[in-house]
Backbone as a ProteinNet text record, in pm:
[ID]
protein_1_A
[PRIMARY]
MNERFLENRTALITGSAQGIGLAIAERFARAGAAVVLHGLATPSQAENAIALVKEAGASDVIFLAHDLRHAHAIDELMVEANAWRGGIDLLVNNAGIQFTAPIVDMPAERWDEILAINLSAAFHTMRLALPHMLARGFGRIVNIASVHGMIASANKGPYVASKFGLVGLTRVAALECASYGTQLSGGVTANCIAPGWTETSILEPQIADRARNLGADRNTAVKDLLREKQPSLRMSQPSEIGEVAAMLCQAWAHNINGTTIPVDGGWTTQ
[TERTIARY]
83.5	0	87.7	48.6	119.9	96.5	201.6	186.4	158.6	192.4	170	50.4	-59.9	-174.6	-251.4	-216.3	-280.7	-186.2	-80.3	10.1	-69.2	-41.9	-110.2	-256.5	-297.2	-431.5	-421	-524.7	-530.3	-646.5	-618.5	-718.5	-744.4	-871.6	-911.6	-975.6	-922.4	-979.3	-1016.7	-1146.4	-1186.8	-1165.5	-1140.1	-1116.5	-995.1	-885.6	-769.2	-648.7	-670.5	-559.7	-520.8	-610.5	-585.1	-679.2	-666.5	-761.6	-776.6	-900.2	-928.6	-888.5	-919.5	-886.8	-739.1	-657.3	-512.4	-462.1	-517.3	-476.6	-507.7	-622.8	-656.7	-560.2	-528.9	-434.7	-298.9	-252.2	-122.7	-127.2	-238.3	-249.6	-252.1	-325.8	-328.1	-188.7	-118	17.5	109	98.1	181	150.7	27.8	-10.9	22.4	83.9	134	49.7	-61.6	-150.4	-89.3	-130.3	-113	-232.5	-208.6	-310.6	-342.2	-471.8	-522.2	-572.6	-498.1	-541.6	-636.2	-722.8	-817.9	-853.6	-876	-924	-910.2	-981.8	-966.1	-860.9	-736.9	-623.7	-536.7	-458.7	-356.8	-243.8	-162.5	-49.3	39.7	64.3	150.8	83.7	-48.2	-120.7	-115.8	-134.5	-129.9	8.6	111.4	248.8	280	233	256.8	187.3	62.8	-10	60.6	103.3	175.3	301.2	376.1	501.4	475.6	373	342.5	302.5	224	177.2	291.7	377.6	496.3	586.1	606.3	690.5	633.1	499.5	435.3	451.8	488.2	517.2	430.9	356.4	271	354.9	303.6	374.8	371.8	271.4	260.5	152.8	159.6	63.6	36	-91.8	-127.5	-228.2	-243.8	-338.8	-431.6	-563.1	-664.5	-748.5	-798.7	-861.6	-997	-1077.1	-1207.9	-1308.1	-1399.7	-1498.7	-1619.4	-1640.4	-1745.2	-1886.5	-1899.8	-2033.8	-2099.3	-2017.9	-2067.5	-2050.8	-2160.4	-2156.4	-2059	-2050.2	-1958.6	-1813.3	-1783.2	-1647.1	-1615	-1715.1	-1693.9	-1670.4	-1743.9	-1719.9	-1574.4	-1524.7	-1386.8	-1287.3	-1317.1	-1232.6	-1221	-1334.9	-1334.2	-1270	-1284.3	-1214.7	-1064.5	-1013.5	-869.7	-824.3	-900.1	-861.8	-863	-966.2	-974.8	-867.8	-834.4	-736.1	-593.6	-569.1	-432.5	-364.7	-432.7	-372.8	-471.5	-571.2	-661.3	-784.5	-812.9	-934.6	-909.1	-1014.5	-1007.1	-1052.5	-966.5	-999.2	-1058.5	-1016.8	-1056.6	-1106.2	-1232.2	-1291.4	-1333.2	-1278.5	-1317	-1380.4	-1509.6	-1579.2	-1572.7	-1476.7	-1452	-1487.4	-1485.7	-1509.6	-1643.6	-1643.4	-1767.4	-1756.4	-1871.6	-1877.3	-1996.7	-1998	-2106.8	-2136.1	-2260.7	-2302.3	-2416	-2408.8	-2509.1	-2603.8	-2731.8	-2838.1	-2969	-3069.5	-3201.8	-3256.4	-3345.3	-3403	-3464.3	-3532.9	-3600.9	-3503.2	-3379.4	-3278	-3173.1	-3185.7	-3083.8	-3095	-2989.3	-2993.6	-3009.9	-3098.1	-3124.9	-2999	-2911.9	-2789.4	-2696.3	-2702.6	-2621.2	-2671.9	-2804.6	-2862.4	-2811.2	-2821	-2780.9	-2633.7	-2550.2	-2406.3	-2368.7	-2426.8	-2395.1	-2441.5	-2561.9	-2611	-2528.1	-2485.3	-2405.3	-2272	-2202.1	-2068.3	-2075.7	-2163.7	-2166.5	-2236.8	-2332.1	-2412.8	-2409	-2444	-2449.4	-2312.5	-2207.9	-2073.5	-2039.1	-2079.5	-2053.9	-2129.1	-2252.5	-2327.2	-2251.7	-2203.8	-2138.5	-2004.6	-1925.6	-1798.5	-1822.4	-1920.2	-1952.9	-2001.5	-2088.7	-2143.4	-2032.4	-1926.8	-1822	-1702.5	-1695.2	-1587.9	-1630.9	-1757.2	-1804.3	-1784.6	-1802.3	-1786	-1651.5	-1544.4	-1411.7	-1405.8	-1458.7	-1456.9	-1534.9	-1653.8	-1738.9	-1674.8	-1610	-1546.2	-1429.9	-1357.6	-1241	-1277.4	-1396.8	-1434.1	-1369.6	-1312.2	-1257.3	-1282.3	-1326.9	-1341.8	-1388.1	-1351.7	-1393.1	-1442.5	-1566.1	-1618.8	-1626.9	-1561.4	-1565.5	-1614.5	-1735	-1794	-1782.7	-1725.9	-1710.1	-1838.7	-1921.3	-2048.2	-2021.8	-2090.4	-2078.8	-2175.5	-2157.3	-2263.2	-2394.6	-2384.9	-2505	-2565.4	-2513.5	-2581.9	-2661.8	-2657	-2726	-2820.8	-2786	-2869.5	-2866.2	-2963.7	-2973.5	-2923.6	-2894.2	-2866.3	-2934.6	-2978.8	-3042.3	-2944.7	-2998.2	-2923.2	-2828.4	-2845	-2757.1	-2838.9	-2952.1	-3043.4	-2979.9	-2911.4	-2852.7	-2745.3	-2664.1	-2556	-2613.4	-2710.1	-2772.6	-2842.5	-2914.8	-2982.8	-2883.2	-2771.7	-2672.3	-2608.1	-2581.7	-2515.3	-2611.4	-2737.7	-2836.3	-2849.9	-2853.7	-2862.7	-2742.9	-2623.3	-2502.6	-2505	-2553.2	-2566.8	-2664	-2777.2	-2874.3	-2820.1	-2752.9	-2693.9	-2590.3	-2512	-2409.6	-2472.4	-2582.9	-2651.1	-2704.7	-2757.4	-2804.2	-2687.6	-2575	-2457.7	-2409.8	-2413.2	-2370.5	-2454.6	-2584.5	-2672.9	-2645.5	-2623.4	-2602.3	-2467.1	-2369.4	-2234.1	-2210.2	-2299	-2270	-2230.6	-2287.9	-2264.9	-2144.8	-2076.4	-1963.6	-1835.1	-1751.5	-1624.4	-1638.8	-1528.2	-1521.3	-1443.6	-1442.1	-1360.4	-1214.5	-1169.9	-1030.9	-1001	-1092.4	-1067.8	-1088.6	-1169.8	-1193.8	-1329.5	-1402.4	-1535.9	-1540	-1661	-1683.9	-1776.9	-1734	-1812.6	-1827.8	-1930.4	-1954.5	-1993	-1920.1	-1942.7	-1923.5	-1977.7	-1958.3	-1878	-1801.5	-1742.9	-1812.2	-1852.4	-1927.7	-1848.6	-1757.9	-1681.6	-1767.5	-1732.8	-1784.2	-1690	-1671.2	-1580.6	-1438.7	-1383.7	-1250.8	-1173.2	-1043.5	-959.1	-941.5	-1039.8	-1033.1	-1079.3	-1048.6	-1079	-1229.1	-1309.4	-1453.3	-1516.8	-1451.6	-1504.6	-1467.6	-1368.8	-1315	-1420	-1510.6	-1612.4	-1700.3	-1736.2	-1818.2	-1741.8	-1614.2	-1531.8	-1516.6	-1494.3	-1477.7	-1606.1	-1721.3	-1849.1	-1870.5	-1836.6	-1857.4	-1763.3	-1640.1	-1544.5	-1592.9	-1646.7	-1697.4	-1817.6	-1908.8	-2028.6	-1995.9	-1892.3	-1852.6	-1759.2	-1702.7	-1599.5	-1477.5	-1444.5	-1337.3	-1237.7	-1129	-1029.6	-1070.7	-991.8	-1026.6	-1034.2	-938.6	-937.4	-1064.4	-1106.9	-1230.1	-1350.4	-1352.3	-1462.6	-1467.7	-1352.3	-1347.2	-1401.2	-1358.8	-1406.5	-1557.8	-1608	-1752	-1827.2	-1771.7	-1832.2	-1837.2	-1728.6	-1722.2	-1816.2	-1823.7	-1908.3	-2054.8	-2092.8	-2231.6	-2270.9	-2177.2	-2213.5	-2133	-2002.6	-1912	-1864.1	-1922.3	-1895.6	-1749	-1670.7	-1529.4	-1453.8	-1509.4	-1443.1	-1307.4	-1294.1	-1171	-1207.1	-1133.9	-1143.7	-1079	-1125.2	-1051.9	-948.8	-843.6	-744.6	-775.9	-747.8	-770.7	-703.1	-585.5	-514.3	-592.3	-672.9	-753.5	-865.3	-921.3	-1019.8	-950.9	-827.1	-749.6	-731.4	-712.5	-695.7	-824.4	-939.6	-1066.8	-1086.1	-1055	-1068.6	-978.2	-855.7	-762.5	-811.6	-868.2	-924.1	-1031	-1120	-1228.4	-1177.6	-1056	-1001.8	-921.9	-905.9	-833.2	-921	-857.7	-931.6	-1021.5	-976.8	-1056.8	-1187.4	-1199.9	-1320.5	-1429.2	-1424.9	-1519.6	-1663.8	-1687.3	-1824.3	-1863	-1780.3	-1822.1	-1878.3	-2009.1	-2072.2	-2203	-2218.4	-2340.4	-2346.5	-2233.1	-2230.7	-2200.4	-2233.1	-2188.5	-2117.6	-1989.7	-1907.1	-1886.6	-1947.9	-1925.5	-1786.4	-1721.9	-1596	-1621.7	-1696.6	-1759.1	-1755.8	-1673.5	-1661.3	-1788.4	-1882.1	-2007.1	-2123	-2103.7	-2204.2	-2336.3	-2330.7	-2454.3	-2512.4	-2446.9	-2505.3	-2603	-2608.3	-2688.8	-2836.5
-118.6	0	124.7	226.9	352.7	427.6	445.4	511.6	660.5	718.3	861.4	878.8	812.2	808.1	939.8	1035.7	1167.6	1274.7	1233.1	1327.2	1410.8	1540.6	1636.4	1658.7	1617.3	1646	1751.3	1831.8	1934.7	1905.3	1904.8	1870.7	1988.8	2009.1	2102.4	2022.9	2037.4	1969.6	2076.2	2093.6	2193.1	2137.1	2227.4	2184.2	2095.4	2134.5	2045.3	2096.5	2181.9	2225.5	2119	2022.3	1918.2	1800.8	1696.9	1586.7	1512.9	1472.7	1393.5	1469	1597.5	1674.6	1676.6	1698.5	1699.6	1561.5	1456.8	1320.2	1290.4	1334.7	1314.9	1393.1	1515.4	1596.3	1528.7	1473	1403.6	1280.1	1208.3	1089.1	1127.2	1231.4	1278.4	1326.7	1390.1	1436.7	1320	1212.4	1094.8	1037	1059.2	1011.4	1112.2	1226.2	1318.6	1440.7	1458.6	1571.1	1703.7	1811.3	1946.4	1972.5	2034.9	2039.6	2182.7	2214.3	2337.5	2301.1	2343.7	2326.9	2441.4	2416.8	2519.5	2503.6	2616.4	2612	2747	2765.6	2884.1	2850.2	2871.6	2825.5	2943.7	2922.7	3020.8	3012	3116.2	3109.3	2986.7	2953.9	2837.9	2707.5	2696.1	2576.9	2563	2674.3	2671	2632	2690.3	2658	2511	2459	2318	2226.9	2259.7	2178	2179.2	2296.2	2306.4	2221.5	2230.6	2154.9	2004.7	1958.4	1815.3	1765.5	1844.5	1802.3	1806.5	1905.7	1908.5	1788.7	1760.2	1646.7	1515.1	1507.3	1385.4	1366.1	1472.3	1454.7	1533.6	1632.4	1711.5	1783.4	1791.1	1862.9	2013.2	2061.7	2202.9	2215.3	2319.2	2338.1	2486.2	2520.7	2652.3	2634.5	2740.2	2737.4	2856.9	2831.3	2936.2	2932.5	3049.5	3058.3	3126.9	3099	3162.1	3099	3180.5	3138.4	3077.6	2947.8	2875.4	2906.4	2988.5	3028.6	3123.9	3180.1	3287.1	3249.6	3253.6	3212.7	3296.6	3425.7	3510.7	3471	3426	3381.5	3251	3164.4	3039.6	3071	3166.8	3209.2	3253.9	3332.5	3380.7	3264.8	3171.6	3053.1	2977.2	2955.1	2874.8	2948.4	3079.6	3156.9	3137.4	3151	3135	2992.1	2895.6	2755.1	2712.8	2752.2	2714.8	2783.6	2907.8	2982.9	2933.9	2869.5	2833.5	2746.3	2640.6	2548.1	2509.4	2595	2571.9	2490.1	2466.1	2393.7	2285.8	2253.5	2150.8	2017.4	1915.5	1780.5	1693.6	1721.3	1639.8	1734.4	1720.5	1807.1	1721.9	1752.8	1684.1	1787	1771.8	1856.9	1790.8	1837.2	1777.9	1871.7	2001.3	2097	2069.6	2071.7	2046.4	2088.6	2125.7	2160.9	2090.5	2086.8	2021.2	2097.1	2091.3	2145.1	2057.1	2011.1	1917.3	1984.9	1962.1	2009.9	1953.6	1934.8	1896.6	2002.3	1962.2	2056.2	2176.2	2151.7	2262.4	2361.5	2319.1	2407.3	2453.2	2409.6	2440.7	2587	2665	2804.1	2810.9	2897.1	2906.2	2939.7	3020.8	3058.2	2938.9	2840.7	2719.2	2636.4	2624.4	2555.5	2618.9	2750.3	2820.1	2797.8	2805.2	2791.8	2650	2549.6	2410.4	2375.6	2415.6	2387.9	2461.1	2581.3	2657.7	2589.4	2547.6	2489.5	2345.1	2266.1	2122.3	2087	2169.5	2134.6	2240.2	2362.8	2465.4	2487.9	2485.4	2505.2	2398	2274.2	2165.5	2188.6	2236.1	2268.7	2372.1	2477.3	2585.3	2541.3	2464.4	2418.4	2321.9	2234	2141.5	2218.2	2313.9	2394.6	2461.1	2503.2	2579.7	2494.4	2371.4	2280.8	2192.5	2160.1	2061.8	2102.9	2228.8	2259.2	2214.7	2235.4	2190.8	2038.6	1969.9	1823.6	1767.7	1821	1770.9	1796.4	1911.5	1944.5	1851.1	1807.7	1720.8	1572	1539.4	1399	1324.1	1397.5	1336.6	1429.5	1372.9	1449.7	1359.9	1396.9	1321.5	1418.4	1396.6	1464.2	1360.5	1388.5	1301.2	1385.9	1360	1435.2	1354.6	1416.6	1348.5	1369.5	1266.4	1270	1220.7	1119.3	1067.3	950.9	867.1	770.9	844.7	969.9	1049.7	1104.6	1064.8	1082.7	959.6	856.4	730.8	692.6	730.2	704.8	828.9	841.1	960.1	932.6	1040	1036	1155.5	1137.3	1247.4	1362.1	1481.8	1603.5	1650.3	1597.2	1635.4	1675.3	1743.3	1774.4	1842.3	1956.3	2022.6	1938.8	1871.7	1789.8	1674.2	1603.9	1492.1	1541.7	1651.7	1706.5	1743	1802.8	1843.3	1722.8	1617.5	1500.6	1416.6	1403.2	1339.3	1418.8	1550.1	1634.4	1619.1	1605.8	1589.4	1458.1	1351.9	1223.6	1237.9	1302.5	1320.8	1406.4	1515.3	1603	1528	1445.4	1367.6	1271.1	1210.3	1117.8	1191.3	1310.5	1389.9	1422.1	1465.5	1496.9	1374.1	1257.7	1135.1	1106.8	1124.4	1102.2	1203	1326.9	1430.5	1416.7	1354.9	1341.7	1208.5	1112.8	973.9	952.3	1027.3	1001.4	1076.4	1154.9	1233.4	1151.9	1174.4	1105.2	962.7	890.9	752.9	670	540.1	453.2	494.7	535.1	576.1	706.5	803	931.4	922.5	826.3	806.8	852.2	928.1	969.9	1070.1	1112.1	1207.6	1140.8	1134	1063.5	1148.1	1115.5	1180.7	1074.7	1069.7	969.8	1030.9	962.7	1001.5	895.5	940.5	854	888.6	785.8	806.7	750	829.2	778.6	763.5	661.9	652.7	727.1	673.8	739.9	737.5	855.7	873.5	969.6	945.7	1027.1	1167.8	1255.4	1393.8	1487.5	1614.2	1713.1	1735.6	1707.5	1730.7	1642.9	1530.3	1440.8	1482.7	1567.9	1597.1	1651.6	1741.5	1786.6	1672.6	1577.9	1464.8	1375.2	1353.5	1270.3	1337.6	1468.5	1541.6	1538.3	1554.5	1548.5	1411.7	1308.3	1172.9	1143.6	1187.8	1168.3	1237.9	1357.7	1432.6	1362.5	1314.6	1247.1	1115.1	1046.9	919.1	937.2	1056.6	1076.9	994.4	985.7	895.9	971.7	900.9	963.8	950.4	1010.5	1013.7	874.2	787	652.3	575.3	588.5	521.4	578.4	710.7	774.5	729.9	716.7	671.7	529.6	442.5	304.1	296.8	379.9	382.3	431.9	531	585.1	478.6	408.6	305.1	189.1	150.5	37.7	65.6	190.9	229.2	216.3	240.2	252.3	163.3	151.7	99.1	-40.8	-146.2	-282.9	-324.4	-266	-303.7	-262.9	-166.2	-109.8	-49.7	-5.4	60.3	190.1	296.3	419.7	399.7	475.3	485.9	598.2	586.6	692.7	778.7	909.3	993.1	940.2	881.1	828.1	717	644.2	537.2	594.6	708.1	775.8	827.4	871.3	915.6	805.9	684.1	572.7	546.2	557.5	537.9	647.5	771.5	882.2	862.1	819.7	796.9	685.4	580.4	471.6	523.9	609.1	661.3	749.3	802.2	894.1	824.9	695.8	626.7	611.7	605.3	600.4	477.5	365.8	243.3	253.9	355.4	370.8	449.2	453.2	533.7	489.2	365.2	317.5	305.5	358	372.9	513.6	523.1	654.1	658	760.7	777	693.3	639.5	552.2	631	570.8	619.4	502.4	519.1	410.7	432.4	348.6	362.1	311.4	384.1	337.8	349.6	252.1	271.5	150.1	50.9	-65	-142.4	-131.9	-205.2	-127.5	-1.4	81.8	78.5	105.2	118.6	-14.8	-125.1	-256.3	-303	-236.1	-283.5	-254.2
0	0	0	-75.8	-77.9	52.3	130.4	259.9	245.4	130.4	106.7	13.2	44.5	-44.2	-50.7	34.9	29.3	-25.4	-91.3	-156.8	-256.2	-259.3	-347.9	-312.2	-192.6	-143.1	-31.3	-21	82.9	176.1	305.1	406.1	497.8	531.8	636.6	748	868.5	985.3	1086.9	1112.3	1211.7	1352	1444.8	1582.3	1594.8	1531.4	1524.9	1602.3	1700.5	1785.3	1886.5	1909.4	2009	1982.7	2064.3	2065.9	1934.6	1905.9	1786	1659.7	1654	1534	1504.4	1606.1	1586.9	1548.5	1608.8	1574.1	1427.5	1379.3	1237.8	1149.5	1189.2	1111.6	1102.3	1213.1	1212.2	1122.6	1124.7	1039.9	892.8	858.4	720.1	677.5	769.9	739.9	707	782.9	754.1	616.4	570	437.8	327.7	365.3	264.8	237	307.8	279.9	325	256.9	310.3	401.2	516.4	620.4	662.4	660.1	720.9	860.5	961	1098.8	1134.7	1230.7	1269.6	1417.3	1483.3	1620.8	1686.9	1797.2	1880.2	1985.3	1948.3	2028.7	2070.3	2175.8	2211.8	2108.7	2097.5	2004.4	2028	2153.6	2181.3	2139.9	2160.8	2116.9	1965.4	1895	1748.3	1699.2	1760.5	1720.9	1747.2	1859.1	1891.4	1790.8	1755.6	1658.2	1523.5	1479.2	1351.7	1355.2	1464.4	1475.7	1470.6	1539.3	1540.1	1402.1	1331.4	1199.3	1097	1108.1	1021.3	1048.7	1176.4	1214.3	1163.6	1156.8	1108.5	958.2	886.2	743.7	649.3	698.8	609.8	505.6	383.7	278.8	302.3	374.9	410.3	518.3	599.8	709.1	728.2	750.5	799.8	914	994.2	1105.4	1092.2	1092.5	1085.2	1212.7	1252.9	1385.5	1381.7	1281.2	1269.4	1366.7	1415.9	1515.2	1445.2	1463.6	1391.2	1439.7	1541.2	1583.5	1483.4	1394.6	1308.2	1161.2	1085.7	944.9	864.5	892.2	815.5	840.6	962.9	993.1	920.1	905.9	831.2	684.3	629.8	492.3	474.9	569.4	562.4	574.5	665.1	680.3	549.2	484.4	362.9	246	239.7	135.2	149.5	272.3	295.1	269.3	320.2	305.2	158.8	86	-55.5	-139.6	-103.6	-181.9	-159.8	-46.3	-8.9	-113.6	-156.1	-253.1	-363.6	-383.9	-496.3	-465	-337.2	-301.3	-198.5	-122.7	-18.3	-77.3	-64	-110.8	0	124.3	239	347.3	384.4	485.9	605.1	721	844.1	937.5	962.4	1057.9	1194.4	1272.8	1403.9	1518.3	1494.5	1602.8	1669.9	1801.2	1873.6	2018.4	2075.4	2216.4	2278.9	2411.8	2483	2612	2654.2	2783.8	2832.2	2955.6	3005.2	3104.1	3081.8	3171.5	3119.7	3206.6	3157.5	3062	2972.7	2876.5	2947.9	3058.8	3127.4	3190	3210.7	3269.5	3168.1	3043.2	2942.7	2900.7	2920.1	2875	2722.9	2677	2533.8	2454.8	2514.2	2442.8	2425.4	2516.7	2500.9	2382.5	2370.9	2254.8	2125.8	2116.1	1994.1	1962.9	2065.1	2046.3	2003	2069.5	2036.5	1895.7	1860	1724.5	1620.3	1650.9	1554.8	1526	1631	1612.9	1565.3	1624.7	1596.8	1466.6	1423	1306.3	1196.4	1228.4	1122.7	1060.3	1140.7	1086	983.5	1009.7	914.2	783.9	793.2	671.7	589.3	653.9	579.9	520.1	594.5	537.2	420.7	435.3	325.7	202.8	225.4	115.7	35.3	103	37.3	-6.4	41.1	-1.7	-118.2	-125.5	-224	-371	-409.5	-552	-608.8	-534.6	-579.2	-589.1	-489.6	-490.2	-608.5	-630.5	-738.8	-874.2	-889.2	-1016.5	-1046.9	-943.3	-962.2	-965	-919.4	-913	-799	-705.5	-584.2	-466.9	-358	-235.2	-123.5	-2.3	114.5	221.7	264	381.4	492.9	602.6	719.6	836.5	879.1	989.5	1118.5	1220.2	1347.8	1427	1426.5	1498.6	1640.5	1682.2	1818.7	1829.7	1928.6	1958.7	1983.1	2025.7	2049.6	1921.1	1808	1680.8	1643.6	1729.1	1703.3	1816.9	1939.2	2055.9	2143.7	2231.7	2316.2	2457.2	2527.7	2671.1	2735.4	2857.2	2929.4	2951.5	2958	2991.3	2880.5	2760.6	2650	2526.2	2550.1	2441.1	2321.3	2337.7	2221.2	2152.9	2232.5	2175.6	2094.3	2151.3	2080.8	1954.6	1963.8	1846.4	1737.2	1776.8	1677.1	1609.8	1685.5	1628.8	1543.9	1586.2	1499.3	1370.6	1381.3	1263.3	1172.2	1230.3	1150.8	1072.6	1136.3	1066.2	948.8	971.3	863.3	750.8	784.9	683.9	600.8	665.9	596.1	496.6	534.4	443	320.3	340.9	226.5	134.3	190.5	109.5	32.4	97	29.9	-93.1	-82	-197.3	-308.2	-270.3	-370.5	-440.8	-374.3	-429.4	-499.5	-481.3	-516.2	-661.2	-753.4	-896.2	-952.8	-869.4	-919.4	-915.9	-1017.4	-1024	-1071.6	-1067.3	-1114.5	-1012.8	-1037.2	-952	-960	-1077.6	-1095.7	-1021.6	-1030.7	-964.1	-813.7	-769.6	-627	-579.9	-664.3	-628	-513.5	-481.5	-372.8	-272.3	-148.6	-46.9	78.7	155.8	284.8	386.2	494.8	599.5	736.7	836.9	976.4	1050.4	1146.1	1247.4	1379	1453.2	1577.8	1695.3	1753.1	1867.2	1991.9	2070.4	2205.8	2298.1	2420.5	2513.2	2456.2	2438.5	2380.9	2469.2	2482	2571.1	2515.4	2539.2	2493.6	2605.4	2587.1	2690.2	2707.3	2603.8	2614	2722.1	2755.8	2858.5	3000.4	3012	3145.2	3243	3200.9	3298.4	3348.9	3258.9	3301.8	3398.9	3368.4	3456.6	3593.2	3591.9	3717.4	3800.2	3734	3805.5	3868.5	3791.1	3841.9	3958.8	3947.2	4056.1	4182.8	4166.6	4281.2	4343.6	4258.8	4309.5	4378.7	4328.1	4388	4507.1	4519.7	4620.4	4590.2	4458.2	4414.3	4326.5	4289.5	4202.4	4055.6	3967.2	3825.4	3764.9	3796.8	3738.8	3774.4	3899.4	3942.1	3868.3	3850.2	3779.2	3633.6	3569.1	3429.4	3417.8	3505.7	3502.3	3524.2	3612.4	3638.2	3515.7	3449.3	3327.3	3217.9	3198.1	3094.8	3126.1	3250.6	3290.8	3257.4	3260.6	3237.1	3090.3	2998.3	2856.6	2761.9	2782.5	2680.1	2718.9	2658.9	2703.2	2699.8	2612.6	2606.6	2732.2	2806.9	2924.5	2890.5	2765.1	2720.5	2650.5	2681.4	2605.7	2468.7	2369.3	2243.6	2256.1	2180.1	2169.5	2046.2	2050.8	1932.8	1806.9	1822.6	1706.1	1636.5	1712.3	1653.1	1566.3	1607.1	1523.3	1396.9	1411.8	1296.3	1192.5	1237.8	1143.8	1065.4	1132.3	1061.8	958	994.5	900	778.9	802.6	692.2	600.2	657.8	577.6	483.4	533.3	450.5	337.4	351.4	250.9	141.8	149.7	44.4	-80.2	-195.5	-321.7	-330.1	-272.5	-282.8	-204.5	-117.8	-36.3	-108.9	-241.8	-319.6	-302.7	-262.1	-242.2	-94.9	-5.5	134.2	145	144.7	128.8	208.5	290.6	368.1	494.1	535.6	653.2	780.3	892.5	1023.1	1090.5	1114.8	1168	1317.9	1401.9	1546.6	1585.1	1673.8	1735.4	1885.4	1937.8	2068.8	2159.9	2127.4	2216.2	2236.7	2141.2	2150.5	2209.6	2243	2306.7	2229.6	2098.6	2021.2	1975.9	2010.1	1976.9	2083.5	2196.8	2310.2	2290.9
[MASK]
++++++++++++++++++++++++++++++++++++++++++++++++++++++++++++++++++++++++++++++++++++++++++++++++++++++++++++++++++++++++++++++++++++++++++++++++++++++++++++++++++++++++++++++++++++++++++++++++++++++++++++++++++++++++++++++++++++++++++++++++++++++++++++++++++++++++++++++

């Protein structure tokens, strides 16, 4: 297999200053892609992400810091990203936020913010990346959903709504893109990855709450969290999500389209 299978491809990964997004960026870099990193990061965080992706083998790297809560900022992000090397070939919508509370206690502004970043931003990036992909007959949209795009949990109304919406939006894009390109060109596809419990910062508030409620340390809280939902009793690593994303971006994956791939230790099989 050609280890540099993304040579001459340009990737945009939102929310890639850390966690799953950065792991995907590093994996794409090892495969030879030029990478547009993105996130609301401190200068040192941005510099660290750039250094890691360059070290992994990216042909080129830039970092953009537009705020995905605002459609005009996404327009600006996509103008810069598309202009950098003539268009985005690989789009990973990874940026996401969460806030937990019952629906009756959920602040309306939290709903708006979560839907804007987790769902509307993906619509806007897809809308502005797809013309280049369709024209070339090759493109990959990989949307990072969640097990909560397949099943619900209490106290996560906006997050669950955004992830279910992202799965549905991805399926629509898959249908609209399906006939473009050829087996030789690689086609244009749209898929979701649905991680379960993964070692990322977004889980830390839940782990801290559970540790406090149990009167226990972090390790005990993590085990209790996994026992409740994830039958494997193992967290996924961000790098493992990166491997799934890279698989979907290979040319032979031209007929993997409109799917949602759980990486959840059996959570959604129950």
